[in-house]
PyMOL Python script that loads the backbone (N, CA, C, O; Angstrom):
from pymol import cmd

cmd.read_pdbstr("""\
ATOM      1  N   UNK A   1    -116.855-176.766 -75.974  1.00  0.00           N
ATOM      2  CA  UNK A   1    -117.737-177.454 -75.069  1.00  0.00           C
ATOM      3  C   UNK A   1    -117.107-178.807 -74.722  1.00  0.00           C
ATOM      4  O   UNK A   1    -116.720-179.572 -75.605  1.00  0.00           O
ATOM      5  N   UNK A   2    -117.018-179.073 -73.463  1.00  0.00           N
ATOM      6  CA  UNK A   2    -116.441-180.339 -73.028  1.00  0.00           C
ATOM      7  C   UNK A   2    -117.441-181.470 -73.231  1.00  0.00           C
ATOM      8  O   UNK A   2    -118.646-181.233 -73.323  1.00  0.00           O
ATOM      9  N   UNK A   3    -116.953-182.666 -73.300  1.00  0.00           N
ATOM     10  CA  UNK A   3    -117.790-183.842 -73.527  1.00  0.00           C
ATOM     11  C   UNK A   3    -118.832-183.993 -72.424  1.00  0.00           C
ATOM     12  O   UNK A   3    -119.986-184.325 -72.692  1.00  0.00           O
ATOM     13  N   UNK A   4    -118.423-183.751 -71.197  1.00  0.00           N
ATOM     14  CA  UNK A   4    -119.337-183.870 -70.069  1.00  0.00           C
ATOM     15  C   UNK A   4    -120.494-182.878 -70.196  1.00  0.00           C
ATOM     16  O   UNK A   4    -121.644-183.226 -69.929  1.00  0.00           O
ATOM     17  N   UNK A   5    -120.191-181.654 -70.601  1.00  0.00           N
ATOM     18  CA  UNK A   5    -121.232-180.634 -70.789  1.00  0.00           C
ATOM     19  C   UNK A   5    -122.178-181.028 -71.910  1.00  0.00           C
ATOM     20  O   UNK A   5    -123.388-180.819 -71.814  1.00  0.00           O
ATOM     21  N   UNK A   6    -121.633-181.591 -72.959  1.00  0.00           N
ATOM     22  CA  UNK A   6    -122.442-182.002 -74.104  1.00  0.00           C
ATOM     23  C   UNK A   6    -123.404-183.129 -73.717  1.00  0.00           C
ATOM     24  O   UNK A   6    -124.577-183.105 -74.090  1.00  0.00           O
ATOM     25  N   UNK A   7    -122.911-184.099 -72.978  1.00  0.00           N
ATOM     26  CA  UNK A   7    -123.754-185.212 -72.527  1.00  0.00           C
ATOM     27  C   UNK A   7    -124.856-184.684 -71.611  1.00  0.00           C
ATOM     28  O   UNK A   7    -126.000-185.131 -71.701  1.00  0.00           O
ATOM     29  N   UNK A   8    -124.534-183.764 -70.753  1.00  0.00           N
ATOM     30  CA  UNK A   8    -125.519-183.165 -69.845  1.00  0.00           C
ATOM     31  C   UNK A   8    -126.596-182.428 -70.642  1.00  0.00           C
ATOM     32  O   UNK A   8    -127.782-182.554 -70.337  1.00  0.00           O
ATOM     33  N   UNK A   9    -126.201-181.672 -71.646  1.00  0.00           N
ATOM     34  CA  UNK A   9    -127.129-180.926 -72.491  1.00  0.00           C
ATOM     35  C   UNK A   9    -128.072-181.874 -73.244  1.00  0.00           C
ATOM     36  O   UNK A   9    -129.284-181.659 -73.265  1.00  0.00           O
ATOM     37  N   UNK A  10    -127.521-182.901 -73.848  1.00  0.00           N
ATOM     38  CA  UNK A  10    -128.327-183.880 -74.589  1.00  0.00           C
ATOM     39  C   UNK A  10    -129.292-184.583 -73.638  1.00  0.00           C
ATOM     40  O   UNK A  10    -130.462-184.770 -73.973  1.00  0.00           O
ATOM     41  N   UNK A  11    -128.820-184.971 -72.471  1.00  0.00           N
ATOM     42  CA  UNK A  11    -129.664-185.651 -71.495  1.00  0.00           C
ATOM     43  C   UNK A  11    -130.821-184.769 -71.063  1.00  0.00           C
ATOM     44  O   UNK A  11    -131.953-185.243 -70.959  1.00  0.00           O
ATOM     45  N   UNK A  12    -130.559-183.501 -70.810  1.00  0.00           N
ATOM     46  CA  UNK A  12    -131.616-182.573 -70.418  1.00  0.00           C
ATOM     47  C   UNK A  12    -132.673-182.454 -71.506  1.00  0.00           C
ATOM     48  O   UNK A  12    -133.869-182.457 -71.214  1.00  0.00           O
ATOM     49  N   UNK A  13    -132.241-182.349 -72.752  1.00  0.00           N
ATOM     50  CA  UNK A  13    -133.198-182.226 -73.850  1.00  0.00           C
ATOM     51  C   UNK A  13    -134.028-183.491 -74.034  1.00  0.00           C
ATOM     52  O   UNK A  13    -135.227-183.416 -74.303  1.00  0.00           O
ATOM     53  N   UNK A  14    -133.403-184.639 -73.893  1.00  0.00           N
ATOM     54  CA  UNK A  14    -134.128-185.907 -74.037  1.00  0.00           C
ATOM     55  C   UNK A  14    -135.160-186.050 -72.919  1.00  0.00           C
ATOM     56  O   UNK A  14    -136.296-186.448 -73.174  1.00  0.00           O
ATOM     57  N   UNK A  15    -134.778-185.734 -71.703  1.00  0.00           N
ATOM     58  CA  UNK A  15    -135.697-185.840 -70.570  1.00  0.00           C
ATOM     59  C   UNK A  15    -136.855-184.862 -70.743  1.00  0.00           C
ATOM     60  O   UNK A  15    -138.006-185.205 -70.475  1.00  0.00           O
ATOM     61  N   UNK A  16    -136.553-183.656 -71.186  1.00  0.00           N
ATOM     62  CA  UNK A  16    -137.605-182.667 -71.409  1.00  0.00           C
ATOM     63  C   UNK A  16    -138.577-183.149 -72.485  1.00  0.00           C
ATOM     64  O   UNK A  16    -139.787-182.959 -72.355  1.00  0.00           O
ATOM     65  N   UNK A  17    -138.067-183.763 -73.533  1.00  0.00           N
ATOM     66  CA  UNK A  17    -138.900-184.296 -74.613  1.00  0.00           C
ATOM     67  C   UNK A  17    -139.776-185.441 -74.115  1.00  0.00           C
ATOM     68  O   UNK A  17    -140.965-185.498 -74.428  1.00  0.00           O
ATOM     69  N   UNK A  18    -139.188-186.351 -73.342  1.00  0.00           N
ATOM     70  CA  UNK A  18    -139.932-187.512 -72.860  1.00  0.00           C
ATOM     71  C   UNK A  18    -141.008-187.100 -71.856  1.00  0.00           C
ATOM     72  O   UNK A  18    -142.065-187.729 -71.797  1.00  0.00           O
ATOM     73  N   UNK A  19    -140.758-186.066 -71.073  1.00  0.00           N
ATOM     74  CA  UNK A  19    -141.722-185.613 -70.070  1.00  0.00           C
ATOM     75  C   UNK A  19    -142.958-184.959 -70.678  1.00  0.00           C
ATOM     76  O   UNK A  19    -143.986-184.846 -70.012  1.00  0.00           O
ATOM     77  N   UNK A  20    -142.870-184.532 -71.925  1.00  0.00           N
ATOM     78  CA  UNK A  20    -144.026-183.907 -72.572  1.00  0.00           C
ATOM     79  C   UNK A  20    -145.080-184.963 -72.875  1.00  0.00           C
ATOM     80  O   UNK A  20    -144.741-186.102 -73.197  1.00  0.00           O
ATOM     81  N   UNK A  21    -146.356-184.597 -72.774  1.00  0.00           N
ATOM     82  CA  UNK A  21    -147.409-185.540 -73.169  1.00  0.00           C
ATOM     83  C   UNK A  21    -147.322-185.850 -74.662  1.00  0.00           C
ATOM     84  O   UNK A  21    -146.816-185.050 -75.450  1.00  0.00           O
ATOM     85  N   UNK A  22    -147.820-187.017 -75.030  1.00  0.00           N
ATOM     86  CA  UNK A  22    -147.707-187.480 -76.412  1.00  0.00           C
ATOM     87  C   UNK A  22    -148.416-186.543 -77.381  1.00  0.00           C
ATOM     88  O   UNK A  22    -147.914-186.316 -78.481  1.00  0.00           O
ATOM     89  N   UNK A  23    -149.570-185.992 -77.004  1.00  0.00           N
ATOM     90  CA  UNK A  23    -150.300-185.105 -77.908  1.00  0.00           C
ATOM     91  C   UNK A  23    -149.549-183.794 -78.148  1.00  0.00           C
ATOM     92  O   UNK A  23    -149.640-183.223 -79.235  1.00  0.00           O
ATOM     93  N   UNK A  24    -148.812-183.315 -77.150  1.00  0.00           N
ATOM     94  CA  UNK A  24    -148.005-182.093 -77.330  1.00  0.00           C
ATOM     95  C   UNK A  24    -146.855-182.373 -78.288  1.00  0.00           C
ATOM     96  O   UNK A  24    -146.547-181.548 -79.149  1.00  0.00           O
ATOM     97  N   UNK A  25    -146.212-183.548 -78.140  1.00  0.00           N
ATOM     98  CA  UNK A  25    -145.116-183.911 -79.050  1.00  0.00           C
ATOM     99  C   UNK A  25    -145.621-184.023 -80.480  1.00  0.00           C
ATOM    100  O   UNK A  25    -144.955-183.577 -81.414  1.00  0.00           O
ATOM    101  N   UNK A  26    -146.808-184.623 -80.656  1.00  0.00           N
ATOM    102  CA  UNK A  26    -147.382-184.772 -81.987  1.00  0.00           C
ATOM    103  C   UNK A  26    -147.723-183.409 -82.585  1.00  0.00           C
ATOM    104  O   UNK A  26    -147.507-183.180 -83.775  1.00  0.00           O
ATOM    105  N   UNK A  27    -148.252-182.509 -81.767  1.00  0.00           N
ATOM    106  CA  UNK A  27    -148.602-181.165 -82.232  1.00  0.00           C
ATOM    107  C   UNK A  27    -147.348-180.421 -82.708  1.00  0.00           C
ATOM    108  O   UNK A  27    -147.366-179.780 -83.759  1.00  0.00           O
ATOM    109  N   UNK A  28    -146.279-180.505 -81.945  1.00  0.00           N
ATOM    110  CA  UNK A  28    -145.024-179.840 -82.310  1.00  0.00           C
ATOM    111  C   UNK A  28    -144.474-180.425 -83.607  1.00  0.00           C
ATOM    112  O   UNK A  28    -144.001-179.690 -84.474  1.00  0.00           O
ATOM    113  N   UNK A  29    -144.537-181.752 -83.739  1.00  0.00           N
ATOM    114  CA  UNK A  29    -144.045-182.416 -84.947  1.00  0.00           C
ATOM    115  C   UNK A  29    -144.852-181.987 -86.169  1.00  0.00           C
ATOM    116  O   UNK A  29    -144.283-181.720 -87.227  1.00  0.00           O
ATOM    117  N   UNK A  30    -146.178-181.921 -86.026  1.00  0.00           N
ATOM    118  CA  UNK A  30    -147.036-181.497 -87.136  1.00  0.00           C
ATOM    119  C   UNK A  30    -146.773-180.043 -87.535  1.00  0.00           C
ATOM    120  O   UNK A  30    -146.775-179.714 -88.721  1.00  0.00           O
ATOM    121  N   UNK A  31    -146.548-179.179 -86.554  1.00  0.00           N
ATOM    122  CA  UNK A  31    -146.237-177.777 -86.846  1.00  0.00           C
ATOM    123  C   UNK A  31    -144.928-177.664 -87.616  1.00  0.00           C
ATOM    124  O   UNK A  31    -144.821-176.863 -88.545  1.00  0.00           O
ATOM    125  N   UNK A  32    -143.924-178.467 -87.235  1.00  0.00           N
ATOM    126  CA  UNK A  32    -142.651-178.455 -87.955  1.00  0.00           C
ATOM    127  C   UNK A  32    -142.821-178.914 -89.396  1.00  0.00           C
ATOM    128  O   UNK A  32    -142.204-178.362 -90.306  1.00  0.00           O
ATOM    129  N   UNK A  33    -143.665-179.932 -89.602  1.00  0.00           N
ATOM    130  CA  UNK A  33    -143.906-180.435 -90.955  1.00  0.00           C
ATOM    131  C   UNK A  33    -144.582-179.388 -91.826  1.00  0.00           C
ATOM    132  O   UNK A  33    -144.271-179.274 -93.011  1.00  0.00           O
ATOM    133  N   UNK A  34    -145.511-178.615 -91.246  1.00  0.00           N
ATOM    134  CA  UNK A  34    -146.232-177.598 -92.012  1.00  0.00           C
ATOM    135  C   UNK A  34    -145.306-176.479 -92.459  1.00  0.00           C
ATOM    136  O   UNK A  34    -145.478-175.941 -93.553  1.00  0.00           O
ATOM    137  N   UNK A  35    -144.340-176.121 -91.646  1.00  0.00           N
ATOM    138  CA  UNK A  35    -143.458-175.008 -91.980  1.00  0.00           C
ATOM    139  C   UNK A  35    -142.266-175.440 -92.825  1.00  0.00           C
ATOM    140  O   UNK A  35    -141.521-174.594 -93.320  1.00  0.00           O
ATOM    141  N   UNK A  36    -142.078-176.737 -92.994  1.00  0.00           N
ATOM    142  CA  UNK A  36    -140.942-177.237 -93.759  1.00  0.00           C
ATOM    143  C   UNK A  36    -141.135-176.946 -95.247  1.00  0.00           C
ATOM    144  O   UNK A  36    -142.231-177.120 -95.780  1.00  0.00           O
ATOM    145  N   UNK A  37    -140.075-176.506 -95.911  1.00  0.00           N
ATOM    146  CA  UNK A  37    -140.141-176.234 -97.341  1.00  0.00           C
ATOM    147  C   UNK A  37    -140.109-177.539 -98.126  1.00  0.00           C
ATOM    148  O   UNK A  37    -139.638-178.560 -97.623  1.00  0.00           O
ATOM    149  N   UNK A  38    -140.614-177.505 -99.366  1.00  0.00           N
ATOM    150  CA  UNK A  38    -140.580-178.712-100.195  1.00  0.00           C
ATOM    151  C   UNK A  38    -139.149-179.223-100.398  1.00  0.00           C
ATOM    152  O   UNK A  38    -138.182-178.468-100.299  1.00  0.00           O
ATOM    153  N   UNK A  39    -139.043-180.523-100.685  1.00  0.00           N
ATOM    154  CA  UNK A  39    -137.746-181.194-100.802  1.00  0.00           C
ATOM    155  C   UNK A  39    -136.817-180.507-101.798  1.00  0.00           C
ATOM    156  O   UNK A  39    -135.658-180.240-101.479  1.00  0.00           O
ATOM    157  N   UNK A  40    -137.308-180.219-102.992  1.00  0.00           N
ATOM    158  CA  UNK A  40    -136.434-179.646-104.023  1.00  0.00           C
ATOM    159  C   UNK A  40    -135.893-178.288-103.611  1.00  0.00           C
ATOM    160  O   UNK A  40    -134.736-177.975-103.891  1.00  0.00           O
ATOM    161  N   UNK A  41    -136.695-177.489-102.961  1.00  0.00           N
ATOM    162  CA  UNK A  41    -136.223-176.170-102.537  1.00  0.00           C
ATOM    163  C   UNK A  41    -135.206-176.306-101.409  1.00  0.00           C
ATOM    164  O   UNK A  41    -134.214-175.578-101.377  1.00  0.00           O
ATOM    165  N   UNK A  42    -135.444-177.229-100.487  1.00  0.00           N
ATOM    166  CA  UNK A  42    -134.479-177.428 -99.394  1.00  0.00           C
ATOM    167  C   UNK A  42    -133.122-177.864 -99.920  1.00  0.00           C
ATOM    168  O   UNK A  42    -132.090-177.410 -99.426  1.00  0.00           O
ATOM    169  N   UNK A  43    -133.114-178.735-100.910  1.00  0.00           N
ATOM    170  CA  UNK A  43    -131.856-179.291-101.389  1.00  0.00           C
ATOM    171  C   UNK A  43    -131.201-178.478-102.489  1.00  0.00           C
ATOM    172  O   UNK A  43    -129.973-178.416-102.554  1.00  0.00           O
ATOM    173  N   UNK A  44    -131.983-177.853-103.354  1.00  0.00           N
ATOM    174  CA  UNK A  44    -131.394-177.208-104.527  1.00  0.00           C
ATOM    175  C   UNK A  44    -131.706-175.716-104.622  1.00  0.00           C
ATOM    176  O   UNK A  44    -131.333-175.086-105.611  1.00  0.00           O
ATOM    177  N   UNK A  45    -132.362-175.142-103.649  1.00  0.00           N
ATOM    178  CA  UNK A  45    -132.641-173.720-103.656  1.00  0.00           C
ATOM    179  C   UNK A  45    -133.843-173.378-104.501  1.00  0.00           C
ATOM    180  O   UNK A  45    -134.754-174.190-104.658  1.00  0.00           O
ATOM    181  N   UNK A  46    -133.847-172.186-105.042  1.00  0.00           N
ATOM    182  CA  UNK A  46    -135.005-171.652-105.750  1.00  0.00           C
ATOM    183  C   UNK A  46    -135.039-172.067-107.223  1.00  0.00           C
ATOM    184  O   UNK A  46    -136.073-171.919-107.874  1.00  0.00           O
ATOM    185  N   UNK A  47    -133.948-172.576-107.750  1.00  0.00           N
ATOM    186  CA  UNK A  47    -133.889-172.901-109.178  1.00  0.00           C
ATOM    187  C   UNK A  47    -134.938-173.919-109.631  1.00  0.00           C
ATOM    188  O   UNK A  47    -135.590-173.670-110.645  1.00  0.00           O
ATOM    189  N   UNK A  48    -135.142-175.038-108.951  1.00  0.00           N
ATOM    190  CA  UNK A  48    -136.188-175.965-109.404  1.00  0.00           C
ATOM    191  C   UNK A  48    -137.571-175.321-109.422  1.00  0.00           C
ATOM    192  O   UNK A  48    -138.384-175.608-110.300  1.00  0.00           O
ATOM    193  N   UNK A  49    -137.833-174.454-108.452  1.00  0.00           N
ATOM    194  CA  UNK A  49    -139.107-173.750-108.415  1.00  0.00           C
ATOM    195  C   UNK A  49    -139.260-172.853-109.643  1.00  0.00           C
ATOM    196  O   UNK A  49    -140.330-172.802-110.248  1.00  0.00           O
ATOM    197  N   UNK A  50    -138.203-172.154-110.005  1.00  0.00           N
ATOM    198  CA  UNK A  50    -138.262-171.274-111.178  1.00  0.00           C
ATOM    199  C   UNK A  50    -138.464-172.066-112.466  1.00  0.00           C
ATOM    200  O   UNK A  50    -139.227-171.648-113.336  1.00  0.00           O
ATOM    201  N   UNK A  51    -137.786-173.206-112.595  1.00  0.00           N
ATOM    202  CA  UNK A  51    -137.976-174.050-113.781  1.00  0.00           C
ATOM    203  C   UNK A  51    -139.408-174.565-113.863  1.00  0.00           C
ATOM    204  O   UNK A  51    -140.009-174.574-114.938  1.00  0.00           O
ATOM    205  N   UNK A  52    -139.948-174.990-112.741  1.00  0.00           N
ATOM    206  CA  UNK A  52    -141.321-175.490-112.712  1.00  0.00           C
ATOM    207  C   UNK A  52    -142.297-174.366-113.043  1.00  0.00           C
ATOM    208  O   UNK A  52    -143.263-174.585-113.774  1.00  0.00           O
ATOM    209  N   UNK A  53    -142.060-173.182-112.523  1.00  0.00           N
ATOM    210  CA  UNK A  53    -142.922-172.044-112.796  1.00  0.00           C
ATOM    211  C   UNK A  53    -142.891-171.696-114.282  1.00  0.00           C
ATOM    212  O   UNK A  53    -143.936-171.432-114.876  1.00  0.00           O
ATOM    213  N   UNK A  54    -141.707-171.693-114.885  1.00  0.00           N
ATOM    214  CA  UNK A  54    -141.586-171.419-116.310  1.00  0.00           C
ATOM    215  C   UNK A  54    -142.279-172.482-117.157  1.00  0.00           C
ATOM    216  O   UNK A  54    -142.926-172.164-118.154  1.00  0.00           O
ATOM    217  N   UNK A  55    -142.142-173.728-116.761  1.00  0.00           N
ATOM    218  CA  UNK A  55    -142.782-174.828-117.477  1.00  0.00           C
ATOM    219  C   UNK A  55    -144.309-174.687-117.417  1.00  0.00           C
ATOM    220  O   UNK A  55    -144.990-174.857-118.428  1.00  0.00           O
ATOM    221  N   UNK A  56    -144.838-174.378-116.235  1.00  0.00           N
ATOM    222  CA  UNK A  56    -146.280-174.204-116.089  1.00  0.00           C
ATOM    223  C   UNK A  56    -146.778-173.004-116.891  1.00  0.00           C
ATOM    224  O   UNK A  56    -147.872-173.053-117.451  1.00  0.00           O
ATOM    225  N   UNK A  57    -146.000-171.937-116.955  1.00  0.00           N
ATOM    226  CA  UNK A  57    -146.401-170.755-117.730  1.00  0.00           C
ATOM    227  C   UNK A  57    -146.462-171.085-119.220  1.00  0.00           C
ATOM    228  O   UNK A  57    -147.375-170.638-119.915  1.00  0.00           O
ATOM    229  N   UNK A  58    -145.500-171.863-119.715  1.00  0.00           N
ATOM    230  CA  UNK A  58    -145.520-172.240-121.132  1.00  0.00           C
ATOM    231  C   UNK A  58    -146.730-173.111-121.448  1.00  0.00           C
ATOM    232  O   UNK A  58    -147.345-172.955-122.503  1.00  0.00           O
ATOM    233  N   UNK A  59    -147.077-174.025-120.547  1.00  0.00           N
ATOM    234  CA  UNK A  59    -148.253-174.867-120.753  1.00  0.00           C
ATOM    235  C   UNK A  59    -149.518-174.017-120.766  1.00  0.00           C
ATOM    236  O   UNK A  59    -150.407-174.236-121.588  1.00  0.00           O
ATOM    237  N   UNK A  60    -149.600-173.056-119.863  1.00  0.00           N
ATOM    238  CA  UNK A  60    -150.769-172.199-119.772  1.00  0.00           C
ATOM    239  C   UNK A  60    -150.903-171.332-121.023  1.00  0.00           C
ATOM    240  O   UNK A  60    -152.007-171.145-121.535  1.00  0.00           O
ATOM    241  N   UNK A  61    -149.788-170.809-121.510  1.00  0.00           N
ATOM    242  CA  UNK A  61    -149.816-169.985-122.729  1.00  0.00           C
ATOM    243  C   UNK A  61    -150.212-170.816-123.939  1.00  0.00           C
ATOM    244  O   UNK A  61    -150.947-170.333-124.801  1.00  0.00           O
ATOM    245  N   UNK A  62    -149.746-172.046-124.021  1.00  0.00           N
ATOM    246  CA  UNK A  62    -150.100-172.920-125.140  1.00  0.00           C
ATOM    247  C   UNK A  62    -151.595-173.230-125.124  1.00  0.00           C
ATOM    248  O   UNK A  62    -152.209-173.296-126.188  1.00  0.00           O
ATOM    249  N   UNK A  63    -152.184-173.417-123.980  1.00  0.00           N
ATOM    250  CA  UNK A  63    -153.618-173.687-123.882  1.00  0.00           C
ATOM    251  C   UNK A  63    -154.441-172.461-124.273  1.00  0.00           C
ATOM    252  O   UNK A  63    -155.476-172.581-124.928  1.00  0.00           O
ATOM    253  N   UNK A  64    -153.974-171.290-123.868  1.00  0.00           N
ATOM    254  CA  UNK A  64    -154.750-170.081-124.150  1.00  0.00           C
ATOM    255  C   UNK A  64    -154.677-169.701-125.646  1.00  0.00           C
ATOM    256  O   UNK A  64    -155.569-169.015-126.144  1.00  0.00           O
ATOM    257  N   UNK A  65    -153.642-170.133-126.355  1.00  0.00           N
ATOM    258  CA  UNK A  65    -153.517-169.815-127.778  1.00  0.00           C
ATOM    259  C   UNK A  65    -154.460-170.671-128.631  1.00  0.00           C
ATOM    260  O   UNK A  65    -154.847-170.252-129.722  1.00  0.00           O
ATOM    261  N   UNK A  66    -154.831-171.853-128.155  1.00  0.00           N
ATOM    262  CA  UNK A  66    -155.677-172.753-128.932  1.00  0.00           C
ATOM    263  C   UNK A  66    -157.086-172.285-128.984  1.00  0.00           C
ATOM    264  O   UNK A  66    -157.930-172.934-129.602  1.00  0.00           O
TER     265      UNK A  66
END
""", "prot")
cmd.dss("prot")
cmd.show_as("cartoon", "prot")
cmd.util.cbc("prot")
cmd.orient("prot")
């Protein structure tokens, strides 16, 4: 992609974004936030989730034994 084409593409996207009403931009931003995965999963994959799940299971088992 040539530099001129890239600048044209970026300009088109910026203009399209600015032309949208503010409430539509906010709605799109909120939808993106809802679908975003938690920080640890985005950065480190499924391993932190598995460790947390195992930790919670051990706590739950310890409570049920008492």
